[in-house]
C-alpha positions in Angstrom: 0.0 0.0 0.0 1.4 3.4 -1.0 2.2 5.7 1.9 -0.3 8.5 2.3 1.5 11.9 2.5 0.1 15.1 3.9 1.0 18.3 2.1 0.4 22.0 3.0 -0.3 24.5 0.2 0.5 28.1 1.3 -0.9 30.3 -1.5 -3.0 33.5 -1.5 -4.4 33.0 -5.0 -7.6 31.1 -4.2 -8.1 29.7 -7.7 -4.5 28.3 -7.8 -4.6 27.0 -4.2 -8.0 25.3 -4.7 -6.9 23.9 -8.1 -3.7 22.4 -6.6 -5.7 21.1 -3.6 -8.2 19.3 -5.9 -5.4 17.9 -8.1 -3.4 16.4 -5.3 -6.4 15.3 -3.2 -7.6 13.4 -6.3 -4.1 11.8 -6.6 -4.3 10.4 -3.0 -2.6 13.1 -0.9 -4.0 14.6 2.3 -4.1 18.4 1.6 -4.1 21.3 4.0 -4.5 24.9 2.8 -3.3 28.2 4.1 -3.8 31.7 2.6 -1.3 33.7 4.6 2.2 33.4 6.1 0.7 33.4 9.6 -1.7 30.5 8.8 1.1 28.6 7.1 3.3 28.8 10.1 0.5 27.7 12.4 -0.1 24.6 10.3 3.6 23.8 10.1 4.1 24.1 13.9 1.2 21.7 14.5 3.4 19.0 12.9 2.3 16.1 10.7 2.9 17.7 7.3 5.3 16.0 4.9 5.9 18.8 2.4 5.0 22.4 1.9 4.1 24.1 -1.4 4.9 27.7 -0.7 4.1 30.9 -2.7 6.7 33.6 -2.7 4.3 36.5 -2.3 1.8 36.4 0.6 -0.5 39.1 2.0 1.3 39.4 5.3 4.9 38.6 4.3 7.0 36.6 1.9 7.7 33.0 1.3 11.4 33.8 2.0 10.5 35.0 5.5 8.4 31.9 6.2 11.1 29.6 5.0 13.8 31.3 7.1 11.6 31.0 10.2 10.7 27.3 9.5 14.3 26.4 8.9 15.2 27.5 12.5 13.3 24.5 13.9 12.3 22.1 11.0 13.7 20.4 7.9 10.3 19.8 6.4 10.6 19.8 2.6 9.6 23.1 0.9 8.9 23.7 -2.8 8.7 27.4 -3.6 6.2 28.4 -6.3 6.7 31.9 -7.6 6.0 34.4 -10.4 9.3 36.1 -9.6 11.4 34.5 -12.2 14.8 35.9 -11.5 18.1 34.2 -10.8 18.6 36.2 -7.7 15.3 35.1 -6.2 16.0 31.5 -7.0 19.5 31.7 -5.4 18.0 33.4 -2.3 15.4 30.7 -1.9 17.9 27.9 -2.2 20.2 29.6 0.3 17.3 29.8 2.7 16.8 26.0 2.4 14.0 25.4 0.0 14.3 22.0 -1.6 13.1 23.1 -5.0 11.9 26.2 -6.9 9.3 26.4 -9.7 8.4 29.5 -11.7 4.8 30.1 -12.5 3.2 29.0 -14.8 4.4 25.5 -14.2 3.4 22.0 -15.3 1.4 20.0 -12.8 3.2 16.9 -14.0 6.6 18.4 -13.4 5.5 19.6 -9.9 4.1 16.1 -9.1 7.4 14.4 -10.2 9.5 16.8 -8.1 7.3 16.3 -5.1 7.5 12.5 -5.5 11.4 12.6 -5.6 11.6 14.9 -2.5 9.1 12.8 -0.5 11.0 9.6 -1.5 14.2 11.1 -0.2 12.5 12.3 3.0 11.1 8.8 3.6 14.6 7.3 3.2 15.9 9.7 5.8 13.7 8.2 8.4 15.8 5.7 10.3 14.1 2.5 11.5 15.7 0.8 14.4 14.8 -2.8 15.4 11.4 -2.2 13.9 10.2 -0.4 17.1 12.0 2.9 17.2 12.0 5.4 14.3 13.6 8.9 14.0 12.2 11.3 11.5 15.0 13.8 11.0 12.9 16.1 8.8 10.7 17.1 11.8 13.0 16.1 14.6 10.6 13.6 16.0 11.0 10.1 17.6 8.5 7.3 17.6 8.3 4.0 19.5 5.9 1.5 18.1 4.2 4.4 16.3 3.8 6.5 19.4 5.6 9.8 19.5 8.1 10.2 22.4 8.8 13.7 23.7 12.5 14.8 23.8 14.3 18.0 24.7 16.5 19.4 21.9 19.6 18.1 23.8 18.2 14.6 24.3 17.3 14.4 20.7 20.8 15.4 19.6 22.3 12.8 22.0 20.0 10.1 20.7 20.7 10.9 17.1 24.5 10.9 17.7 24.3 7.5 19.3 22.2 6.1 16.5 24.4 7.6 13.8 27.3 5.7 15.4 25.4 2.5 16.0 27.5 -0.5 17.0 30.5 1.8 17.7 31.7 2.6 21.2 31.6 6.3 22.0 33.6 7.6 25.0 32.1 10.0 27.4 34.6 12.6 26.2 33.5 12.1 22.6 29.9 12.6 23.6 30.7 15.7 25.6 32.7 17.3 22.8 30.0 16.5 20.2 26.8 17.4 22.1 27.8 19.9 24.8 30.9 21.8 23.8 29.1 23.7 21.1 26.8 25.2 23.7 29.8 26.8 25.5 28.7 25.5 28.9 30.8 23.8 31.5 29.9 20.2 32.0 31.5 17.1 33.4 31.2 13.3 32.8 28.3 13.0 35.1 26.3 15.1 32.7 26.5 12.4 30.1 25.5 9.6 32.5 22.4 11.6 33.7 21.2 12.3 30.1 21.9 8.7 29.0 19.7 7.6 32.0 16.9 10.0 30.8 17.1 8.5 27.3 16.9 5.0 28.6 13.8 5.9 30.7 12.1 7.1 27.6 13.0 4.4 25.1 13.9 1.2 26.9 11.3 -1.3 28.0 13.5 -2.4 30.9 16.1 0.2 32.0 17.9 -2.4 34.2 18.5 -4.4 31.0 18.8 -1.8 28.2 18.4 -3.2 24.7 19.7 -0.2 22.7 21.9 2.0 24.9 24.5 -0.2 26.6 27.3 0.8 28.9 30.9 -0.1 28.1 32.4 0.1 31.6 35.3 2.4 31.9 34.9 3.8 28.4 31.4 5.1 27.5 28.3 3.8 25.6 27.3 1.9 22.5 24.0 1.8 20.5 23.4 -1.8 19.8 21.3 -2.8 16.8 
């Protein structure tokens, strides 16, 4: 069964927005609509969207401004749709982090193909671990058996670092340098132990016999898969 994706269309032209909504709904997508920058940000912050189709010119701001704000907390794929067909605008959009850029008028077939490619890449970036735990890096969310687990930003970074280095021993010093030094705060080895304990509490079925985060005595920790 094909995965059902949810897309958000942020477009102030009602005819174009409704036309895109009808086209993609008919093609099997769940579609949300927003007319303004404010409405678009509200929908994105709710979570659950897989991709955003974003108009460059909005009644209360620009697509550039929305993209910049969204990129401060999310990697959700964004395709910018614009009548501003200049090289400088395209460069600006790409530098702000949009995944693709289409000038109006555009072919629905081309837009659909580009969406499919981006969503495929997004799907592949979701890491499945032991069939029970998944990390969706595009929205910085973690799920266990399909249920979302709440993490602080620091806990998420620590979990991701462990998973990215699965089956490799990481010393406490390596973890400190990677996760905490960039914050410019003084920490000690006990900080690592405390946060590892918090992670185990959230993801392990039995923290006395951890399945994923295992201690390597005298050295550090290893993510076992």
